[in-house]
Backbone as CSV, one residue per row, in Angstrom:
resi,resn,N_x,N_y,N_z,CA_x,CA_y,CA_z,C_x,C_y,C_z
1,MET,118.332,106.420,139.496,118.118,105.434,138.442,116.837,105.691,137.647
2,ASP,116.180,106.816,137.897,114.939,107.117,137.186,115.149,107.271,135.680
3,ALA,116.239,107.918,135.269,116.473,108.155,133.844,116.575,106.837,133.080
4,ALA,117.294,105.871,133.616,117.431,104.580,132.946,116.096,103.843,132.911
5,ARG,115.351,103.899,134.005,114.053,103.217,134.064,113.072,103.827,133.062
6,ILE,113.067,105.152,132.979,112.178,105.833,132.039,112.549,105.479,130.605
7,SER,113.838,105.449,130.302,114.274,105.074,128.946,113.886,103.642,128.617
8,ARG,113.978,102.744,129.600,113.577,101.349,129.356,112.084,101.246,129.063
9,THR,111.260,102.037,129.746,109.822,101.990,129.448,109.569,102.496,128.035
10,GLY,110.321,103.528,127.621,110.196,104.021,126.249,110.617,102.978,125.232
11,LEU,111.689,102.251,125.530,112.123,101.168,124.636,111.042,100.100,124.504
12,ASP,110.444,99.730,125.620,109.392,98.706,125.599,108.197,99.146,124.753
13,VAL,107.777,100.382,124.934,106.614,100.895,124.197,106.903,100.946,122.703
14,GLU,108.067,101.466,122.331,108.386,101.582,120.902,108.584,100.213,120.260
15,TRP,109.111,99.248,120.997,109.245,97.883,120.472,107.864,97.291,120.202
16,GLN,106.941,97.488,121.121,105.580,96.988,120.920,104.913,97.683,119.735
17,ARG,105.173,98.993,119.577,104.606,99.718,118.437,105.146,99.150,117.122
18,LEU,106.450,98.816,117.078,107.018,98.204,115.871,106.354,96.867,115.566
19,GLN,106.034,96.099,116.595,105.359,94.821,116.384,103.960,95.024,115.802
20,VAL,103.244,96.040,116.264,101.903,96.329,115.742,101.993,96.767,114.288
21,ILE,102.972,97.597,113.961,103.157,98.044,112.584,103.451,96.840,111.681
22,ALA,104.329,95.958,112.128,104.659,94.760,111.344,103.430,93.885,111.144
23,LEU,102.596,93.768,112.170,101.368,92.985,112.066,100.419,93.603,111.041
24,ASN,100.294,94.931,111.062,99.437,95.606,110.080,99.942,95.383,108.663
25,LEU,101.246,95.521,108.459,101.798,95.325,107.124,101.655,93.882,106.657
26,ALA,101.833,92.942,107.571,101.728,91.529,107.205,100.305,91.141,106.831
27,ASN,99.329,91.829,107.389,97.930,91.456,107.157,97.179,92.415,106.253
28,MET,97.869,93.314,105.582,97.165,94.308,104.776,96.425,93.695,103.585
29,ASN,96.810,92.517,103.164,96.121,91.850,102.063,95.372,90.604,102.514
30,SER,95.042,90.534,103.806,94.244,89.428,104.336,92.779,89.736,104.096
31,SER,92.125,88.877,103.352,90.720,89.135,103.019,89.794,88.536,104.072
32,ASP,88.598,89.118,104.145,87.574,88.625,105.057,86.706,87.601,104.331
33,ALA,86.501,86.464,104.952,85.544,85.504,104.396,84.144,86.098,104.583
34,PRO,83.236,85.869,103.652,81.889,86.427,103.788,81.250,86.052,105.133
35,GLY,80.690,87.062,105.792,80.022,86.831,107.070,80.953,86.801,108.271
36,THR,82.251,87.036,108.067,83.190,87.037,109.196,83.885,88.387,109.278
37,ALA,84.322,88.707,110.470,85.124,89.920,110.663,86.585,89.498,110.625
38,GLY,87.277,89.883,109.597,88.679,89.513,109.452,89.582,90.469,110.203
39,TYR,90.820,90.524,109.780,91.811,91.378,110.430,91.450,92.847,110.230
40,ARG,91.666,93.653,111.257,91.501,95.101,111.181,92.807,95.747,111.634
41,ALA,93.188,96.805,110.958,94.428,97.505,111.305,94.372,97.952,112.766
42,MET,95.489,97.825,113.452,95.565,98.163,114.867,96.406,99.423,115.060
43,ARG,96.079,100.153,116.100,96.866,101.299,116.537,97.100,101.162,118.023
44,MET,98.303,101.472,118.443,98.647,101.412,119.849,98.635,102.829,120.400
45,VAL,97.944,103.010,121.509,97.897,104.306,122.182,98.815,104.210,123.396
46,SER,99.774,105.122,123.466,100.709,105.105,124.587,100.714,106.461,125.268
47,GLY,101.212,106.462,126.492,101.280,107.702,127.241,101.885,107.470,128.604
48,PRO,101.908,108.511,129.441,102.480,108.368,130.777,101.692,107.373,131.615
49,VAL,102.388,106.663,132.493,101.726,105.647,133.317,101.158,106.224,134.610
50,GLN,101.319,107.522,134.796,100.801,108.140,136.004,100.337,109.559,135.690
51,SER,99.674,110.184,136.635,99.162,111.537,136.430,100.305,112.544,136.396
52,PHE,100.002,113.730,135.893,101.023,114.769,135.782,101.549,115.182,137.155
53,SER,100.654,115.339,138.113,101.097,115.761,139.448,101.982,114.699,140.104
54,ALA,101.669,113.429,139.904,102.512,112.360,140.453,103.855,112.317,139.739
55,MET,103.859,112.681,138.459,105.089,112.652,137.692,106.072,113.719,138.176
56,LEU,105.552,114.805,138.726,106.434,115.854,139.242,107.241,115.361,140.440
57,ASP,106.635,114.471,141.249,107.334,113.927,142.405,108.342,112.858,142.015
58,ARG,107.876,111.905,141.204,108.756,110.807,140.794,108.283,110.247,139.455
59,PRO,108.952,110.623,138.365,108.525,110.141,137.051,108.658,108.625,136.936
60,ALA,107.683,108.009,136.253,107.686,106.552,136.128,107.768,106.072,134.686
61,GLY,107.724,106.963,133.726,107.864,106.542,132.338,106.546,106.442,131.598
62,VAL,106.570,105.688,130.521,105.414,105.553,129.644,104.985,104.095,129.568
63,GLY,103.787,103.894,129.049,103.267,102.543,128.889,102.197,102.513,127.823
64,VAL,101.762,101.331,127.472,100.691,101.160,126.498,99.368,101.402,127.211
65,GLN,98.584,102.339,126.692,97.293,102.665,127.284,96.175,101.809,126.696
66,ALA,96.232,101.575,125.378,95.166,100.809,124.721,95.623,100.344,123.344
67,MET,94.944,99.325,122.858,95.087,98.874,121.477,93.738,99.122,120.808
68,VAL,93.745,99.880,119.726,92.508,100.272,119.066,92.484,99.676,117.664
69,ALA,91.404,98.977,117.356,91.235,98.398,116.018,90.470,99.377,115.140
70,SER,90.938,99.537,113.940,90.272,100.409,112.983,89.019,99.723,112.455
71,THR,88.014,100.501,112.130,86.800,99.933,111.540,86.809,100.080,110.023
72,ALA,87.810,100.777,109.477,87.875,101.032,108.044,88.278,99.776,107.280
73,THR,87.616,99.581,106.170,87.946,98.480,105.268,87.981,99.011,103.838
74,ARG,88.544,98.243,102.961,88.493,98.565,101.535,87.898,97.376,100.812
75,ARG,87.054,97.677,99.835,86.398,96.616,99.067,86.932,96.642,97.643
76,VAL,87.320,95.470,97.173,87.899,95.339,95.840,87.043,94.353,95.049
77,HIS,86.749,94.709,93.804,85.943,93.819,92.956,86.838,92.730,92.382
78,GLU,86.693,91.519,92.937,87.451,90.340,92.500,86.482,89.158,92.462
79,PRO,85.688,89.041,91.417,84.645,88.003,91.386,85.161,86.571,91.509
80,GLY,86.372,86.285,91.100,86.904,84.928,91.162,87.538,84.568,92.500
81,HIS,87.634,85.510,93.408,88.279,85.275,94.707,87.380,84.399,95.586
82,PRO,87.966,83.446,96.346,87.133,82.568,97.186,86.377,83.305,98.297
83,HIS,86.819,84.498,98.670,86.133,85.258,99.718,85.212,86.338,99.160
84,ALA,84.955,86.305,97.857,84.080,87.312,97.247,82.643,87.105,97.704
85,ASP,81.957,88.240,97.930,80.542,88.161,98.317,79.685,87.987,97.064
86,ALA,78.378,88.067,97.209,77.465,87.845,96.083,77.690,88.851,94.960
87,GLY,78.153,90.051,95.291,78.412,91.071,94.276,79.799,90.977,93.668
88,GLY,80.607,90.029,94.138,81.960,89.851,93.610,83.005,90.717,94.307
89,PHE,82.645,91.300,95.455,83.584,92.162,96.174,84.248,91.418,97.323
90,VAL,85.543,91.713,97.516,86.318,91.138,98.613,86.679,92.282,99.562
91,THR,86.554,92.029,100.860,86.844,93.051,101.864,88.231,92.818,102.451
92,TYR,89.020,93.892,102.474,90.370,93.877,103.034,90.463,94.950,104.127
93,PRO,91.404,94.804,105.064,91.590,95.878,106.049,92.175,97.120,105.365
94,GLU,91.799,98.284,105.843,92.314,99.539,105.291,93.654,99.845,105.960
95,VAL,94.728,99.474,105.281,96.078,99.719,105.780,96.808,100.539,104.724
96,ASP,97.266,101.716,105.114,98.019,102.584,104.222,99.493,102.190,104.313
97,HIS,99.992,101.570,103.260,101.370,101.066,103.267,102.369,102.189,103.526
98,ALA,102.243,103.293,102.825,103.181,104.406,103.004,103.082,104.978,104.423
99,GLY,101.869,105.082,104.928,101.676,105.587,106.285,102.299,104.674,107.329
100,GLU,102.153,103.376,107.150,102.747,102.416,108.083,104.274,102.473,108.032
101,MET,104.824,102.620,106.833,106.282,102.702,106.703,106.804,103.988,107.349
102,THR,106.068,105.092,107.180,106.454,106.351,107.815,106.418,106.219,109.330
103,LEU,105.364,105.603,109.838,105.249,105.386,111.279,106.362,104.467,111.780
104,MET,106.747,103.490,110.966,107.831,102.589,111.356,109.154,103.354,111.481
105,ILE,109.416,104.271,110.565,110.645,105.060,110.623,110.627,105.951,111.862
106,ARG,109.490,106.613,112.119,109.383,107.464,113.315,109.570,106.643,114.590
107,THR,108.991,105.464,114.619,109.096,104.601,115.795,110.533,104.119,115.978
108,ALA,111.191,103.765,114.887,112.585,103.328,114.976,113.470,104.457,115.495
109,ARG,113.193,105.673,115.084,113.977,106.816,115.571,113.715,107.069,117.050
110,ALA,112.469,106.920,117.482,112.158,107.075,118.907,112.850,105.983,119.714
111,TYR,112.891,104.777,119.171,113.579,103.668,119.833,115.067,103.996,119.974
112,GLU,115.674,104.486,118.888,117.092,104.854,118.922,117.347,105.974,119.924
113,ALA,116.441,106.946,120.010,116.599,108.042,120.967,116.565,107.513,122.400
114,ASN,115.684,106.555,122.658,115.627,105.955,123.991,116.894,105.162,124.293
115,LEU,117.454,104.481,123.293,118.724,103.771,123.488,119.845,104.744,123.834
116,THR,119.876,105.852,123.135,120.899,106.863,123.403,120.737,107.441,124.806
117,ALA,119.501,107.743,125.189,119.255,108.274,126.534,119.644,107.257,127.603
118,LEU,119.350,105.984,127.361,119.722,104.934,128.309,121.245,104.833,128.437
119,ALA,121.941,104.859,127.325,123.403,104.779,127.352,123.995,105.989,128.070
120,THR,123.441,107.160,127.825,123.924,108.368,128.496,123.692,108.285,130.000
121,ALA,122.524,107.801,130.398,122.229,107.656,131.830,123.194,106.669,132.481
122,GLN,123.472,105.573,131.804,124.408,104.597,132.357,125.815,105.188,132.481
123,GLN,126.222,105.989,131.510,127.529,106.648,131.588,127.568,107.627,132.762
124,MET,126.473,108.353,132.971,126.419,109.297,134.092,126.494,108.567,135.420
125,TYR,125.785,107.457,135.539,125.823,106.689,136.787,127.224,106.126,137.040
126,ALA,127.860,105.625,135.984,129.219,105.083,136.121,130.192,106.190,136.519
127,ARG,130.052,107.353,135.920,130.936,108.475,136.263,130.699,108.916,137.703
128,ALA,129.450,108.935,138.163,129.149,109.298,139.558,129.785,108.305,140.523
129,LEU,129.778,107.019,140.166,130.427,106.020,141.009,131.941,106.243,141.077
130,GLU,132.533,106.576,139.924,133.974,106.865,139.909,134.310,108.067,140.767
131,LEU,133.488,109.101,140.684,133.711,110.297,141.503,133.562,109.991,142.988
132,GLY,132.600,109.121,143.308,132.378,108.727,144.698,133.555,107.939,145.251
133,LYS,134.228,107.155,144.424,135.378,106.363,144.870,136.584,107.259,145.152
134,SER,136.755,108.286,144.350,137.936,109.138,144.494,137.765,110.197,145.576
135,ALA,136.552,110.366,146.080,136.332,111.413,147.100,136.668,110.939,148.477
């Protein structure tokens, strides 16, 4: 049952990555009030949940290793904005819309690949059970 378990961990990780991407896109135009730290773009770091040598004995899949907030911001001159500083600049999180959409497509494809692997593993297990019954 390792193949199905590993695929499920991949599904979980990619689903969480899609949620982070959606959060970044939803907050890309959230401005910082003067003197406060507003929203910062997030990145999810994922990887194996165990060491390489342990994985050779019994693979356990992947997991979220960390959530990293970006320190990059963009400043836009909008003197009439309620969050403008003394110079008339408003601070927004640095979120690359095209980059986030590209990452979303890659993540969706990884999610689909994990679904396919899970379905294949389930078919293999079902076929093994059928073979065991007829033997």
